[in-house]
PDB file of N, CA, C and O in Angstrom:
ATOM      1  N   UNK A   1      34.954 -21.147  37.628  1.00  0.00           N
ATOM      2  CA  UNK A   1      35.028 -21.844  36.329  1.00  0.00           C
ATOM      3  C   UNK A   1      35.922 -20.921  35.431  1.00  0.00           C
ATOM      4  O   UNK A   1      37.013 -21.300  35.005  1.00  0.00           O
ATOM      5  N   UNK A   2      35.425 -19.764  35.188  1.00  0.00           N
ATOM      6  CA  UNK A   2      36.415 -18.806  34.387  1.00  0.00           C
ATOM      7  C   UNK A   2      37.747 -18.718  34.849  1.00  0.00           C
ATOM      8  O   UNK A   2      38.687 -18.890  34.074  1.00  0.00           O
ATOM      9  N   UNK A   3      37.925 -18.436  36.182  1.00  0.00           N
ATOM     10  CA  UNK A   3      39.357 -18.438  36.581  1.00  0.00           C
ATOM     11  C   UNK A   3      40.103 -19.671  36.256  1.00  0.00           C
ATOM     12  O   UNK A   3      41.271 -19.583  35.876  1.00  0.00           O
ATOM     13  N   UNK A   4      39.508 -20.830  36.379  1.00  0.00           N
ATOM     14  CA  UNK A   4      40.333 -22.038  36.160  1.00  0.00           C
ATOM     15  C   UNK A   4      40.735 -22.218  34.542  1.00  0.00           C
ATOM     16  O   UNK A   4      41.692 -22.865  34.117  1.00  0.00           O
ATOM     17  N   UNK A   5      39.739 -21.465  33.745  1.00  0.00           N
ATOM     18  CA  UNK A   5      40.023 -21.338  32.217  1.00  0.00           C
ATOM     19  C   UNK A   5      41.276 -20.505  32.094  1.00  0.00           C
ATOM     20  O   UNK A   5      42.268 -20.878  31.469  1.00  0.00           O
ATOM     21  N   UNK A   6      41.165 -19.302  32.757  1.00  0.00           N
ATOM     22  CA  UNK A   6      42.069 -18.295  32.467  1.00  0.00           C
ATOM     23  C   UNK A   6      43.519 -18.882  32.880  1.00  0.00           C
ATOM     24  O   UNK A   6      44.550 -18.752  32.219  1.00  0.00           O
ATOM     25  N   UNK A   7      43.387 -19.506  34.024  1.00  0.00           N
ATOM     26  CA  UNK A   7      44.837 -20.268  34.580  1.00  0.00           C
ATOM     27  C   UNK A   7      45.398 -21.068  33.442  1.00  0.00           C
ATOM     28  O   UNK A   7      46.538 -20.891  33.014  1.00  0.00           O
ATOM     29  N   UNK A   8      44.449 -22.067  32.906  1.00  0.00           N
ATOM     30  CA  UNK A   8      44.928 -23.020  32.001  1.00  0.00           C
ATOM     31  C   UNK A   8      45.516 -22.347  30.715  1.00  0.00           C
ATOM     32  O   UNK A   8      46.542 -22.768  30.182  1.00  0.00           O
ATOM     33  N   UNK A   9      44.761 -21.215  30.224  1.00  0.00           N
ATOM     34  CA  UNK A   9      45.201 -20.571  29.139  1.00  0.00           C
ATOM     35  C   UNK A   9      46.582 -19.791  29.419  1.00  0.00           C
ATOM     36  O   UNK A   9      47.433 -19.631  28.544  1.00  0.00           O
ATOM     37  N   UNK A  10      46.702 -19.337  30.705  1.00  0.00           N
ATOM     38  CA  UNK A  10      48.040 -18.638  31.089  1.00  0.00           C
ATOM     39  C   UNK A  10      49.121 -19.693  30.984  1.00  0.00           C
ATOM     40  O   UNK A  10      50.142 -19.485  30.328  1.00  0.00           O
ATOM     41  N   UNK A  11      48.882 -20.898  31.672  1.00  0.00           N
ATOM     42  CA  UNK A  11      49.996 -21.924  31.652  1.00  0.00           C
ATOM     43  C   UNK A  11      50.115 -22.431  30.266  1.00  0.00           C
ATOM     44  O   UNK A  11      51.258 -22.787  29.982  1.00  0.00           O
ATOM     45  N   UNK A  12      49.303 -22.545  29.406  1.00  0.00           N
ATOM     46  CA  UNK A  12      49.733 -22.924  28.083  1.00  0.00           C
ATOM     47  C   UNK A  12      50.339 -22.031  27.305  1.00  0.00           C
ATOM     48  O   UNK A  12      51.138 -22.441  26.463  1.00  0.00           O
ATOM     49  N   UNK A  13      50.068 -20.608  27.442  1.00  0.00           N
ATOM     50  CA  UNK A  13      50.717 -19.539  26.912  1.00  0.00           C
ATOM     51  C   UNK A  13      52.146 -19.581  27.381  1.00  0.00           C
ATOM     52  O   UNK A  13      53.058 -19.582  26.555  1.00  0.00           O
ATOM     53  N   UNK A  14      52.365 -19.614  28.624  1.00  0.00           N
ATOM     54  CA  UNK A  14      53.866 -19.634  29.202  1.00  0.00           C
ATOM     55  C   UNK A  14      54.608 -20.874  28.631  1.00  0.00           C
ATOM     56  O   UNK A  14      55.730 -20.721  28.148  1.00  0.00           O
ATOM     57  N   UNK A  15      54.071 -21.991  28.666  1.00  0.00           N
ATOM     58  CA  UNK A  15      54.727 -23.190  28.087  1.00  0.00           C
ATOM     59  C   UNK A  15      55.059 -22.844  26.558  1.00  0.00           C
ATOM     60  O   UNK A  15      56.215 -23.010  26.168  1.00  0.00           O
ATOM     61  N   UNK A  16      54.218 -22.436  25.811  1.00  0.00           N
ATOM     62  CA  UNK A  16      54.475 -22.044  24.375  1.00  0.00           C
ATOM     63  C   UNK A  16      55.656 -20.950  24.185  1.00  0.00           C
ATOM     64  O   UNK A  16      56.616 -21.043  23.420  1.00  0.00           O
ATOM     65  N   UNK A  17      55.348 -19.897  25.066  1.00  0.00           N
ATOM     66  CA  UNK A  17      56.361 -18.755  25.041  1.00  0.00           C
ATOM     67  C   UNK A  17      57.705 -19.457  25.333  1.00  0.00           C
ATOM     68  O   UNK A  17      58.682 -19.228  24.620  1.00  0.00           O
ATOM     69  N   UNK A  18      57.762 -20.357  26.434  1.00  0.00           N
ATOM     70  CA  UNK A  18      58.942 -20.775  26.810  1.00  0.00           C
ATOM     71  C   UNK A  18      59.721 -21.592  25.833  1.00  0.00           C
ATOM     72  O   UNK A  18      60.949 -21.552  25.745  1.00  0.00           O
ATOM     73  N   UNK A  19      58.906 -22.364  25.079  1.00  0.00           N
ATOM     74  CA  UNK A  19      59.409 -23.293  24.089  1.00  0.00           C
ATOM     75  C   UNK A  19      59.980 -22.522  22.917  1.00  0.00           C
ATOM     76  O   UNK A  19      60.990 -22.874  22.308  1.00  0.00           O
ATOM     77  N   UNK A  20      59.140 -21.263  22.598  1.00  0.00           N
ATOM     78  CA  UNK A  20      59.576 -20.435  21.510  1.00  0.00           C
ATOM     79  C   UNK A  20      60.846 -19.611  21.793  1.00  0.00           C
ATOM     80  O   UNK A  20      61.591 -19.249  20.882  1.00  0.00           O
ATOM     81  N   UNK A  21      61.051 -19.344  23.013  1.00  0.00           N
ATOM     82  CA  UNK A  21      62.495 -18.727  23.292  1.00  0.00           C
ATOM     83  C   UNK A  21      63.654 -19.671  23.173  1.00  0.00           C
ATOM     84  O   UNK A  21      64.715 -19.406  22.608  1.00  0.00           O
ATOM     85  N   UNK A  22      63.266 -21.084  23.913  1.00  0.00           N
ATOM     86  CA  UNK A  22      64.539 -21.974  23.884  1.00  0.00           C
ATOM     87  C   UNK A  22      64.643 -22.294  22.296  1.00  0.00           C
ATOM     88  O   UNK A  22      65.765 -22.105  21.826  1.00  0.00           O
ATOM     89  N   UNK A  23      63.831 -22.664  21.569  1.00  0.00           N
ATOM     90  CA  UNK A  23      63.919 -22.927  20.312  1.00  0.00           C
ATOM     91  C   UNK A  23      64.760 -21.834  19.555  1.00  0.00           C
ATOM     92  O   UNK A  23      65.670 -22.219  18.822  1.00  0.00           O
ATOM     93  N   UNK A  24      64.509 -20.532  19.689  1.00  0.00           N
ATOM     94  CA  UNK A  24      65.090 -19.394  19.077  1.00  0.00           C
ATOM     95  C   UNK A  24      66.404 -19.263  19.337  1.00  0.00           C
ATOM     96  O   UNK A  24      67.122 -18.730  18.491  1.00  0.00           O
ATOM     97  N   UNK A  25      66.906 -19.701  20.486  1.00  0.00           N
ATOM     98  CA  UNK A  25      68.395 -19.412  21.071  1.00  0.00           C
ATOM     99  C   UNK A  25      68.977 -20.815  20.735  1.00  0.00           C
ATOM    100  O   UNK A  25      68.874 -21.739  21.543  1.00  0.00           O
ATOM    101  N   UNK A  26      69.516 -20.944  19.674  1.00  0.00           N
ATOM    102  CA  UNK A  26      70.041 -22.470  19.327  1.00  0.00           C
ATOM    103  C   UNK A  26      71.303 -22.840  20.150  1.00  0.00           C
ATOM    104  O   UNK A  26      71.702 -24.002  20.230  1.00  0.00           O
ATOM    105  N   UNK A  27      71.904 -21.802  20.751  1.00  0.00           N
ATOM    106  CA  UNK A  27      73.313 -21.956  21.389  1.00  0.00           C
ATOM    107  C   UNK A  27      72.883 -22.031  22.775  1.00  0.00           C
ATOM    108  O   UNK A  27      73.678 -21.612  23.616  1.00  0.00           O
ATOM    109  N   UNK A  28      71.753 -22.495  23.163  1.00  0.00           N
ATOM    110  CA  UNK A  28      71.162 -22.530  24.526  1.00  0.00           C
ATOM    111  C   UNK A  28      71.728 -23.649  25.194  1.00  0.00           C
ATOM    112  O   UNK A  28      71.808 -24.648  24.479  1.00  0.00           O
ATOM    113  N   UNK A  29      72.190 -23.788  26.486  1.00  0.00           N
ATOM    114  CA  UNK A  29      72.503 -24.809  27.358  1.00  0.00           C
ATOM    115  C   UNK A  29      71.902 -24.658  28.738  1.00  0.00           C
ATOM    116  O   UNK A  29      72.054 -23.621  29.385  1.00  0.00           O
ATOM    117  N   UNK A  30      71.208 -25.712  29.192  1.00  0.00           N
ATOM    118  CA  UNK A  30      70.417 -25.536  30.284  1.00  0.00           C
ATOM    119  C   UNK A  30      71.412 -25.313  31.329  1.00  0.00           C
ATOM    120  O   UNK A  30      72.473 -25.932  31.407  1.00  0.00           O
ATOM    121  N   UNK A  31      70.944 -24.225  32.281  1.00  0.00           N
ATOM    122  CA  UNK A  31      71.844 -23.713  33.432  1.00  0.00           C
ATOM    123  C   UNK A  31      72.378 -22.472  33.044  1.00  0.00           C
ATOM    124  O   UNK A  31      73.081 -21.862  33.850  1.00  0.00           O
ATOM    125  N   UNK A  32      72.148 -22.006  31.924  1.00  0.00           N
ATOM    126  CA  UNK A  32      72.631 -20.683  31.379  1.00  0.00           C
ATOM    127  C   UNK A  32      71.228 -19.849  31.406  1.00  0.00           C
ATOM    128  O   UNK A  32      70.158 -20.260  31.854  1.00  0.00           O
ATOM    129  N   UNK A  33      71.479 -18.652  30.850  1.00  0.00           N
ATOM    130  CA  UNK A  33      70.352 -17.599  30.806  1.00  0.00           C
ATOM    131  C   UNK A  33      69.631 -17.623  29.500  1.00  0.00           C
ATOM    132  O   UNK A  33      70.228 -18.061  28.517  1.00  0.00           O
ATOM    133  N   UNK A  34      68.427 -17.202  29.397  1.00  0.00           N
ATOM    134  CA  UNK A  34      67.482 -17.074  28.256  1.00  0.00           C
ATOM    135  C   UNK A  34      66.944 -15.633  28.339  1.00  0.00           C
ATOM    136  O   UNK A  34      66.740 -15.084  29.422  1.00  0.00           O
ATOM    137  N   UNK A  35      66.731 -15.062  27.178  1.00  0.00           N
ATOM    138  CA  UNK A  35      66.187 -13.564  27.284  1.00  0.00           C
ATOM    139  C   UNK A  35      64.890 -13.726  26.441  1.00  0.00           C
ATOM    140  O   UNK A  35      64.766 -14.554  25.539  1.00  0.00           O
ATOM    141  N   UNK A  36      63.918 -12.823  26.846  1.00  0.00           N
ATOM    142  CA  UNK A  36      62.694 -12.749  26.112  1.00  0.00           C
ATOM    143  C   UNK A  36      62.844 -11.705  25.050  1.00  0.00           C
ATOM    144  O   UNK A  36      63.914 -11.120  24.883  1.00  0.00           O
ATOM    145  N   UNK A  37      61.700 -11.453  24.283  1.00  0.00           N
ATOM    146  CA  UNK A  37      61.704 -10.339  23.427  1.00  0.00           C
ATOM    147  C   UNK A  37      61.934  -8.958  23.869  1.00  0.00           C
ATOM    148  O   UNK A  37      62.479  -8.098  23.176  1.00  0.00           O
ATOM    149  N   UNK A  38      61.477  -8.787  25.096  1.00  0.00           N
ATOM    150  CA  UNK A  38      61.804  -7.303  25.777  1.00  0.00           C
ATOM    151  C   UNK A  38      63.109  -7.300  26.373  1.00  0.00           C
ATOM    152  O   UNK A  38      63.501  -6.274  26.929  1.00  0.00           O
ATOM    153  N   UNK A  39      63.834  -8.333  26.324  1.00  0.00           N
ATOM    154  CA  UNK A  39      65.248  -8.133  27.045  1.00  0.00           C
ATOM    155  C   UNK A  39      65.336  -8.625  28.390  1.00  0.00           C
ATOM    156  O   UNK A  39      66.405  -8.567  28.998  1.00  0.00           O
ATOM    157  N   UNK A  40      64.288  -9.108  28.907  1.00  0.00           N
ATOM    158  CA  UNK A  40      64.281  -9.544  30.302  1.00  0.00           C
ATOM    159  C   UNK A  40      65.174 -10.955  30.363  1.00  0.00           C
ATOM    160  O   UNK A  40      65.076 -11.741  29.421  1.00  0.00           O
ATOM    161  N   UNK A  41      65.968 -11.231  31.392  1.00  0.00           N
ATOM    162  CA  UNK A  41      66.830 -12.366  31.586  1.00  0.00           C
ATOM    163  C   UNK A  41      66.197 -13.311  32.431  1.00  0.00           C
ATOM    164  O   UNK A  41      65.583 -12.934  33.429  1.00  0.00           O
ATOM    165  N   UNK A  42      66.294 -14.525  32.113  1.00  0.00           N
ATOM    166  CA  UNK A  42      65.798 -15.670  32.887  1.00  0.00           C
ATOM    167  C   UNK A  42      66.946 -16.674  33.036  1.00  0.00           C
ATOM    168  O   UNK A  42      67.650 -17.022  32.088  1.00  0.00           O
ATOM    169  N   UNK A  43      67.092 -17.137  34.358  1.00  0.00           N
ATOM    170  CA  UNK A  43      67.954 -18.265  34.725  1.00  0.00           C
ATOM    171  C   UNK A  43      67.260 -19.494  34.604  1.00  0.00           C
ATOM    172  O   UNK A  43      66.053 -19.616  34.816  1.00  0.00           O
ATOM    173  N   UNK A  44      68.168 -20.570  34.199  1.00  0.00           N
ATOM    174  CA  UNK A  44      67.400 -21.989  33.994  1.00  0.00           C
ATOM    175  C   UNK A  44      68.083 -22.798  34.927  1.00  0.00           C
ATOM    176  O   UNK A  44      69.121 -22.442  35.484  1.00  0.00           O
ATOM    177  N   UNK A  45      67.505 -23.904  35.112  1.00  0.00           N
ATOM    178  CA  UNK A  45      68.079 -25.018  36.014  1.00  0.00           C
ATOM    179  C   UNK A  45      67.695 -26.514  35.416  1.00  0.00           C
ATOM    180  O   UNK A  45      66.551 -26.681  34.994  1.00  0.00           O
ATOM    181  N   UNK A  46      68.404 -27.320  35.388  1.00  0.00           N
ATOM    182  CA  UNK A  46      68.072 -28.608  35.159  1.00  0.00           C
ATOM    183  C   UNK A  46      67.427 -29.614  36.180  1.00  0.00           C
ATOM    184  O   UNK A  46      68.157 -29.957  37.109  1.00  0.00           O
ATOM    185  N   UNK A  47      66.423 -30.023  36.142  1.00  0.00           N
ATOM    186  CA  UNK A  47      65.805 -30.898  37.251  1.00  0.00           C
ATOM    187  C   UNK A  47      65.466 -32.382  36.493  1.00  0.00           C
ATOM    188  O   UNK A  47      64.553 -32.462  35.670  1.00  0.00           O
ATOM    189  N   UNK A  48      66.093 -33.249  36.772  1.00  0.00           N
ATOM    190  CA  UNK A  48      65.934 -34.386  36.064  1.00  0.00           C
ATOM    191  C   UNK A  48      66.544 -34.411  34.847  1.00  0.00           C
ATOM    192  O   UNK A  48      67.761 -34.262  34.728  1.00  0.00           O
ATOM    193  N   UNK A  49      65.680 -34.615  33.784  1.00  0.00           N
ATOM    194  CA  UNK A  49      66.007 -34.576  32.352  1.00  0.00           C
ATOM    195  C   UNK A  49      65.437 -33.418  31.600  1.00  0.00           C
ATOM    196  O   UNK A  49      65.505 -33.244  30.383  1.00  0.00           O
ATOM    197  N   UNK A  50      64.740 -32.483  32.682  1.00  0.00           N
ATOM    198  CA  UNK A  50      63.899 -31.186  32.023  1.00  0.00           C
ATOM    199  C   UNK A  50      64.830 -29.977  32.354  1.00  0.00           C
ATOM    200  O   UNK A  50      65.763 -30.038  33.155  1.00  0.00           O
ATOM    201  N   UNK A  51      64.490 -28.943  31.688  1.00  0.00           N
ATOM    202  CA  UNK A  51      65.143 -27.737  31.924  1.00  0.00           C
ATOM    203  C   UNK A  51      63.930 -26.755  32.148  1.00  0.00           C
ATOM    204  O   UNK A  51      62.938 -26.675  31.424  1.00  0.00           O
ATOM    205  N   UNK A  52      64.218 -25.958  33.383  1.00  0.00           N
ATOM    206  CA  UNK A  52      63.094 -25.141  33.866  1.00  0.00           C
ATOM    207  C   UNK A  52      63.614 -23.727  33.937  1.00  0.00           C
ATOM    208  O   UNK A  52      64.826 -23.589  34.101  1.00  0.00           O
ATOM    209  N   UNK A  53      62.879 -22.702  33.838  1.00  0.00           N
ATOM    210  CA  UNK A  53      63.167 -21.337  34.052  1.00  0.00           C
ATOM    211  C   UNK A  53      63.058 -21.211  35.713  1.00  0.00           C
ATOM    212  O   UNK A  53      62.200 -21.873  36.298  1.00  0.00           O
ATOM    213  N   UNK A  54      63.782 -20.510  36.298  1.00  0.00           N
ATOM    214  CA  UNK A  54      63.736 -20.234  37.895  1.00  0.00           C
ATOM    215  C   UNK A  54      62.876 -19.093  38.269  1.00  0.00           C
ATOM    216  O   UNK A  54      62.793 -18.734  39.443  1.00  0.00           O
ATOM    217  N   UNK A  55      62.176 -18.457  37.226  1.00  0.00           N
ATOM    218  CA  UNK A  55      61.305 -17.433  37.617  1.00  0.00           C
ATOM    219  C   UNK A  55      60.103 -17.278  36.565  1.00  0.00           C
ATOM    220  O   UNK A  55      60.333 -17.720  35.440  1.00  0.00           O
ATOM    221  N   UNK A  56      58.993 -16.768  36.774  1.00  0.00           N
ATOM    222  CA  UNK A  56      57.979 -16.595  35.779  1.00  0.00           C
ATOM    223  C   UNK A  56      58.389 -15.622  34.890  1.00  0.00           C
ATOM    224  O   UNK A  56      59.203 -14.762  35.228  1.00  0.00           O
ATOM    225  N   UNK A  57      57.821 -15.682  33.592  1.00  0.00           N
ATOM    226  CA  UNK A  57      58.334 -14.797  32.525  1.00  0.00           C
ATOM    227  C   UNK A  57      57.356 -13.336  32.934  1.00  0.00           C
ATOM    228  O   UNK A  57      56.201 -13.240  33.349  1.00  0.00           O
ATOM    229  N   UNK A  58      58.296 -12.402  32.639  1.00  0.00           N
ATOM    230  CA  UNK A  58      57.710 -11.128  32.941  1.00  0.00           C
ATOM    231  C   UNK A  58      57.454 -10.209  31.618  1.00  0.00           C
ATOM    232  O   UNK A  58      57.115  -9.031  31.725  1.00  0.00           O
ATOM    233  N   UNK A  59      57.619 -10.765  30.535  1.00  0.00           N
ATOM    234  CA  UNK A  59      57.278 -10.092  29.194  1.00  0.00           C
ATOM    235  C   UNK A  59      55.939  -9.807  28.945  1.00  0.00           C
ATOM    236  O   UNK A  59      55.120 -10.646  29.320  1.00  0.00           O
ATOM    237  N   UNK A  60      55.496  -8.671  28.320  1.00  0.00           N
ATOM    238  CA  UNK A  60      54.213  -8.257  28.062  1.00  0.00           C
ATOM    239  C   UNK A  60      53.964  -8.362  26.470  1.00  0.00           C
ATOM    240  O   UNK A  60      52.942  -7.912  25.952  1.00  0.00           O
ATOM    241  N   UNK A  61      54.919  -8.952  25.794  1.00  0.00           N
ATOM    242  CA  UNK A  61      54.753  -8.929  24.399  1.00  0.00           C
ATOM    243  C   UNK A  61      55.236 -10.274  23.793  1.00  0.00           C
ATOM    244  O   UNK A  61      56.356 -10.711  24.056  1.00  0.00           O
ATOM    245  N   UNK A  62      54.395 -10.901  23.001  1.00  0.00           N
ATOM    246  CA  UNK A  62      54.644 -12.083  22.354  1.00  0.00           C
ATOM    247  C   UNK A  62      55.888 -11.890  21.254  1.00  0.00           C
ATOM    248  O   UNK A  62      56.104 -10.717  20.947  1.00  0.00           O
ATOM    249  N   UNK A  63      56.597 -12.742  20.725  1.00  0.00           N
ATOM    250  CA  UNK A  63      57.751 -12.629  19.920  1.00  0.00           C
ATOM    251  C   UNK A  63      57.428 -12.161  18.558  1.00  0.00           C
ATOM    252  O   UNK A  63      58.309 -11.778  17.789  1.00  0.00           O
ATOM    253  N   UNK A  64      56.073 -12.188  18.225  1.00  0.00           N
ATOM    254  CA  UNK A  64      55.638 -11.603  16.938  1.00  0.00           C
ATOM    255  C   UNK A  64      55.168 -10.098  17.360  1.00  0.00           C
ATOM    256  O   UNK A  64      54.359  -9.614  16.568  1.00  0.00           O
ATOM    257  N   UNK A  65      55.436  -9.484  18.181  1.00  0.00           N
ATOM    258  CA  UNK A  65      55.043  -8.073  18.545  1.00  0.00           C
ATOM    259  C   UNK A  65      53.708  -7.939  19.163  1.00  0.00           C
ATOM    260  O   UNK A  65      53.430  -6.833  19.628  1.00  0.00           O
ATOM    261  N   UNK A  66      52.733  -9.005  19.252  1.00  0.00           N
ATOM    262  CA  UNK A  66      51.439  -8.658  19.684  1.00  0.00           C
ATOM    263  C   UNK A  66      51.649  -8.670  21.291  1.00  0.00           C
ATOM    264  O   UNK A  66      52.493  -9.353  21.871  1.00  0.00           O
ATOM    265  N   UNK A  67      50.744  -7.808  21.889  1.00  0.00           N
ATOM    266  CA  UNK A  67      50.685  -7.585  23.201  1.00  0.00           C
ATOM    267  C   UNK A  67      49.974  -8.801  23.848  1.00  0.00           C
ATOM    268  O   UNK A  67      48.941  -9.237  23.340  1.00  0.00           O
ATOM    269  N   UNK A  68      50.530  -9.375  24.998  1.00  0.00           N
ATOM    270  CA  UNK A  68      50.032 -10.329  25.855  1.00  0.00           C
ATOM    271  C   UNK A  68      48.706  -9.613  26.597  1.00  0.00           C
ATOM    272  O   UNK A  68      48.783  -8.513  27.145  1.00  0.00           O
ATOM    273  N   UNK A  69      47.534 -10.377  26.530  1.00  0.00           N
ATOM    274  CA  UNK A  69      46.382  -9.756  27.168  1.00  0.00           C
ATOM    275  C   UNK A  69      46.666  -9.572  28.584  1.00  0.00           C
ATOM    276  O   UNK A  69      47.354 -10.352  29.243  1.00  0.00           O
ATOM    277  N   UNK A  70      46.022  -8.339  29.106  1.00  0.00           N
ATOM    278  CA  UNK A  70      46.454  -8.175  30.465  1.00  0.00           C
ATOM    279  C   UNK A  70      45.837  -9.313  31.633  1.00  0.00           C
ATOM    280  O   UNK A  70      46.374  -9.577  32.708  1.00  0.00           O
ATOM    281  N   UNK A  71      44.621  -9.868  31.121  1.00  0.00           N
ATOM    282  CA  UNK A  71      44.327 -10.993  31.983  1.00  0.00           C
ATOM    283  C   UNK A  71      45.342 -12.117  32.145  1.00  0.00           C
ATOM    284  O   UNK A  71      45.163 -12.957  33.027  1.00  0.00           O
ATOM    285  N   UNK A  72      46.354 -12.172  31.372  1.00  0.00           N
ATOM    286  CA  UNK A  72      47.208 -13.417  31.296  1.00  0.00           C
ATOM    287  C   UNK A  72      48.574 -12.787  31.931  1.00  0.00           C
ATOM    288  O   UNK A  72      49.501 -13.574  32.125  1.00  0.00           O
ATOM    289  N   UNK A  73      48.720 -11.637  32.210  1.00  0.00           N
ATOM    290  CA  UNK A  73      49.854 -11.194  32.932  1.00  0.00           C
ATOM    291  C   UNK A  73      50.053 -11.129  34.426  1.00  0.00           C
ATOM    292  O   UNK A  73      49.400 -10.370  35.143  1.00  0.00           O
ATOM    293  N   UNK A  74      50.918 -11.899  34.837  1.00  0.00           N
ATOM    294  CA  UNK A  74      51.248 -12.193  36.356  1.00  0.00           C
ATOM    295  C   UNK A  74      51.974 -11.053  36.834  1.00  0.00           C
ATOM    296  O   UNK A  74      53.094 -10.862  36.360  1.00  0.00           O
ATOM    297  N   UNK A  75      51.465 -10.170  37.798  1.00  0.00           N
ATOM    298  CA  UNK A  75      52.245  -9.266  38.360  1.00  0.00           C
ATOM    299  C   UNK A  75      52.427  -9.651  39.811  1.00  0.00           C
ATOM    300  O   UNK A  75      51.431  -9.884  40.495  1.00  0.00           O
ATOM    301  N   UNK A  76      53.737  -9.735  40.355  1.00  0.00           N
ATOM    302  CA  UNK A  76      53.987 -10.189  41.622  1.00  0.00           C
ATOM    303  C   UNK A  76      54.279  -8.946  42.576  1.00  0.00           C
ATOM    304  O   UNK A  76      54.530  -9.128  43.768  1.00  0.00           O
TER     305      UNK A  76
END
């Protein structure tokens, strides 16, 4: 049960972080690249009417400078 809650929190965090990145980059066009606060670069692709990142986020810092809790960081 705890693992499911952690996964849901992680997914919600990723969605909100992605929305924040895309909103902050006003010149964004789907199919281009986006950068996170740490300078990691992510490619995007349009599927149907939605724009998706082609990889998981690797940032360990929120855009306000707070650290992402270790339990929410996905290490591949």
